[in-house]
C-alpha positions as CSV (number, residue, x, y, z in Angstrom):
1,M,1.6,-7.1,-16.0
2,S,0.9,-10.1,-14.0
3,L,-1.9,-11.5,-12.0
4,E,0.5,-11.2,-8.9
5,A,1.2,-7.7,-9.2
6,I,-2.3,-6.6,-9.9
7,A,-3.5,-8.9,-6.8
8,L,-0.9,-7.2,-4.3
9,A,-1.6,-3.5,-5.6
10,I,-5.2,-4.2,-5.1
11,L,-4.8,-5.4,-1.3
12,S,-2.0,-2.5,-0.7
13,A,-4.9,0.1,-2.1
14,G,-6.8,-0.4,1.4
15,R,-4.2,0.5,4.0
16,P,-6.0,1.6,7.2
17,T,-3.7,4.2,7.4
18,S,-3.9,5.9,4.0
19,I,-7.8,5.8,4.3
20,A,-7.6,7.5,7.9
21,V,-5.6,10.5,6.3
22,V,-7.5,10.9,3.2
23,Y,-10.6,11.1,5.4
24,A,-9.0,13.3,7.7
25,L,-7.8,15.5,4.5
26,L,-11.4,15.4,3.0
27,G,-12.8,17.2,6.3
28,A,-10.4,19.8,6.1
29,P,-10.2,23.3,5.0
30,E,-9.8,23.2,1.0
31,P,-9.7,19.4,0.9
32,R,-9.3,20.0,-2.8
33,R,-6.0,21.6,-2.6
34,L,-4.8,19.5,0.2
35,L,-5.6,16.0,-1.7
36,T,-4.3,17.3,-4.7
37,A,-1.1,17.9,-2.9
38,Y,-1.3,14.5,-1.2
39,V,-1.8,12.6,-4.4
40,A,0.7,14.5,-6.7
41,A,3.7,14.3,-4.0
42,G,3.0,10.7,-3.0
43,F,1.9,9.1,-6.3
44,A,5.1,10.6,-7.8
45,W,7.3,9.6,-5.2
46,S,6.1,5.9,-5.5
47,V,6.2,5.6,-9.4
48,V,9.9,7.2,-9.0
49,V,11.0,4.2,-6.5
50,G,9.2,1.7,-8.1
51,A,10.8,2.4,-11.4
52,V,14.2,2.4,-9.8
53,I,13.7,-0.6,-8.3
54,V,12.5,-2.2,-11.3
55,T,15.3,-1.1,-13.3
56,A,17.7,-2.2,-10.8
57,L,16.1,-5.6,-10.7
58,N,16.5,-6.4,-14.3
59,G,19.9,-5.4,-14.1
60,I,20.3,-8.2,-12.3
61,E,18.9,-10.3,-15.5
62,L,16.0,-11.3,-13.8
63,S,13.8,-14.0,-15.6
64,G,10.4,-15.5,-15.0
65,D,12.4,-18.7,-13.4
66,S,15.3,-16.7,-12.1
67,T,16.9,-17.9,-9.0
68,F,17.2,-14.4,-7.5
69,A,13.7,-13.9,-8.1
70,G,12.6,-16.9,-6.1
71,I,14.9,-16.0,-3.1
72,V,13.3,-12.5,-2.9
73,D,9.7,-14.3,-3.2
74,L,11.0,-16.6,-0.6
75,I,12.0,-13.7,2.0
76,G,9.2,-11.6,1.4
77,G,7.1,-14.4,2.3
78,V,8.5,-15.4,5.4
79,A,8.8,-11.8,6.1
80,A,5.0,-11.2,5.5
81,L,4.3,-14.5,8.0
82,G,6.6,-13.2,10.5
83,F,4.8,-9.7,10.3
84,A,1.6,-11.2,10.4
85,Y,2.6,-13.0,13.8
86,G,3.7,-10.0,15.4
87,Y,1.0,-8.0,14.4
88,L,-1.7,-10.2,15.4
89,R,0.2,-11.2,18.8
90,G,1.1,-7.7,19.4
91,R,-2.6,-6.2,19.4
92,S,-3.9,-9.0,21.4
93,E,-1.2,-8.5,23.9
94,A,-2.5,-4.6,23.4
95,E,-6.1,-5.5,24.0
96,E,-5.4,-7.4,27.0
97,R,-3.2,-4.4,28.7
98,S,-6.2,-1.9,27.9
99,G,-9.1,-4.3,28.4
100,S,-10.6,-3.2,25.5
101,R,-9.6,-3.1,21.5
102,R,-7.8,-0.1,20.0
103,I,-9.3,0.2,16.9
104,G,-7.5,1.9,13.9
105,P,-4.5,4.3,13.2
106,S,-4.3,7.6,15.0
107,V,-4.3,10.5,12.8
108,P,-2.1,13.0,13.7
109,A,-3.9,16.6,15.1
110,R,-1.8,18.6,12.3
111,L,-3.7,17.0,9.7
112,R,-7.2,18.4,10.9
113,N,-5.8,21.9,9.3
114,P,-2.7,21.0,7.5
115,S,-0.6,22.9,5.0
116,L,0.1,22.1,1.4
117,A,3.4,20.9,2.8
118,V,2.4,18.6,5.4
119,A,-0.4,17.0,3.1
120,A,2.4,16.3,0.5
121,G,4.5,14.8,2.9
122,A,1.8,12.6,4.3
123,G,1.2,11.3,0.5
124,M,4.8,10.1,0.5
125,A,4.6,8.9,4.3
126,T,1.6,6.9,4.1
127,H,2.8,5.3,0.5
128,M,6.5,4.1,1.8
129,P,7.4,1.1,-0.5
130,G,6.3,-1.7,2.0
131,L,6.4,-5.4,1.7
132,F,3.5,-6.1,-0.5
133,Y,4.7,-3.0,-2.6
134,L,8.4,-4.3,-2.9
135,L,7.0,-8.0,-3.9
136,G,4.7,-6.6,-6.7
137,L,7.9,-5.0,-8.0
138,N,9.5,-8.3,-7.9
139,A,6.5,-9.8,-9.8
140,I,6.5,-7.2,-12.5
141,A,10.7,-7.3,-12.7
142,S,10.3,-11.1,-13.1
143,D,8.5,-10.6,-16.4
144,D,12.0,-9.0,-17.4
145,P,10.7,-6.1,-19.2
146,A,12.5,-3.3,-20.9
147,V,12.9,0.1,-18.9
148,L,9.9,1.7,-21.1
149,G,7.5,-1.3,-20.2
150,G,8.6,-1.5,-16.8
151,T,7.9,1.9,-16.0
152,V,4.4,1.8,-17.7
153,R,3.9,-1.6,-15.4
154,V,4.7,0.3,-12.5
155,L,2.5,3.2,-13.3
156,V,-0.4,1.4,-13.7
157,F,0.5,-0.8,-10.5
158,N,0.4,2.8,-8.7
159,V,-2.5,4.0,-10.2
160,I,-4.5,0.3,-8.8
161,W,-2.6,1.1,-5.4
162,W,-3.6,5.0,-5.3
163,A,-6.9,4.1,-6.8
164,L,-8.8,5.2,-3.3
165,P,-6.9,8.8,-3.1
166,L,-7.7,9.2,-6.3
167,A,-11.2,8.6,-6.4
168,A,-11.5,10.7,-3.1
169,L,-9.7,13.4,-5.4
170,A,-12.1,13.1,-7.9
171,L,-15.0,13.3,-5.6
172,A,-13.8,16.2,-3.9
173,I,-13.7,18.1,-7.0
174,R,-17.4,17.1,-8.1
175,R,-19.2,16.1,-4.8
176,P,-17.2,16.6,-1.8
177,E,-20.1,16.0,0.6
178,A,-20.6,12.6,-1.2
179,G,-16.9,12.1,-0.9
180,R,-16.8,12.3,2.8
181,Q,-19.6,10.2,3.2
182,M,-18.1,7.6,1.2
183,L,-14.7,7.6,2.9
184,A,-16.5,7.8,6.2
185,A,-17.9,4.3,5.9
186,I,-14.8,3.0,4.4
187,N,-12.6,4.1,7.2
188,D,-15.1,3.1,10.0
189,W,-15.4,-0.5,8.5
190,A,-11.6,-0.4,8.4
191,R,-11.2,0.7,11.8
192,R,-13.6,-2.0,13.1
193,N,-11.9,-5.0,10.9
194,E,-8.1,-3.7,10.9
195,R,-6.9,-6.4,13.0
196,A,-8.9,-9.3,10.7
197,L,-8.0,-7.3,7.4
198,V,-4.3,-7.1,8.0
199,G,-3.5,-10.4,9.8
200,T,-5.4,-12.4,7.2
201,L,-4.2,-10.6,4.4
202,S,-0.5,-11.1,5.3
203,I,-1.1,-14.6,6.2
204,L,-2.3,-15.6,2.7
205,V,0.4,-13.2,0.8
206,G,3.1,-15.1,3.1
207,L,2.0,-18.3,2.4
208,Y,1.9,-17.8,-1.3
209,F,5.2,-16.3,-1.8
210,T,6.6,-18.5,0.5
211,A,5.4,-21.5,-1.5
212,R,6.2,-19.4,-4.9
213,G,9.7,-18.8,-4.1
214,I,10.3,-22.5,-2.7
215,A,9.0,-23.8,-5.7
216,A,11.2,-21.5,-8.0
217,L,14.2,-22.4,-6.0
218,A,13.3,-26.4,-6.3
């Protein structure tokens, strides 16, 4: 698997919304069952979607220097820069209107005592294929892997992407209190640094893939 795909999986693993939901589930009754449902449903969903997309991209006969791959990189890079601009501008305007920083994503009240179905749905909702995920799949497909090889790479990509929920589930089984303390610290850090984290990463990814797409097309 390419370094670009690995880097994107690592960057995607720290999305604040996922951290907040996992933290909420750890504090709910029966956190082991809820986190199991969250991880099982969401992980299966993201792997299936990723495998389908990589297979479809391979059907377009991608290669490492493919024009199509370059177009996807360029569009994704420009989209990431546009997102960073809109996100940072929107947050700044919101702070000016409120007079204070709104920190972190809000977690629905129903996640404080959710059913298994709600936890499973949250796993899928917080891991919908976003821009970084799609760019990672394009990086995987650009190596032109066979169907089995592509599926294995998508699986590895998702294991990295799901590293935090998987670690939280392991701790909920073995050391639930330690898991909640760890997630509390991570959640607090993510809330305080959300704006800088999301904005900076989006700009860096946008610049890299915009340049990569231009180079491929040139």
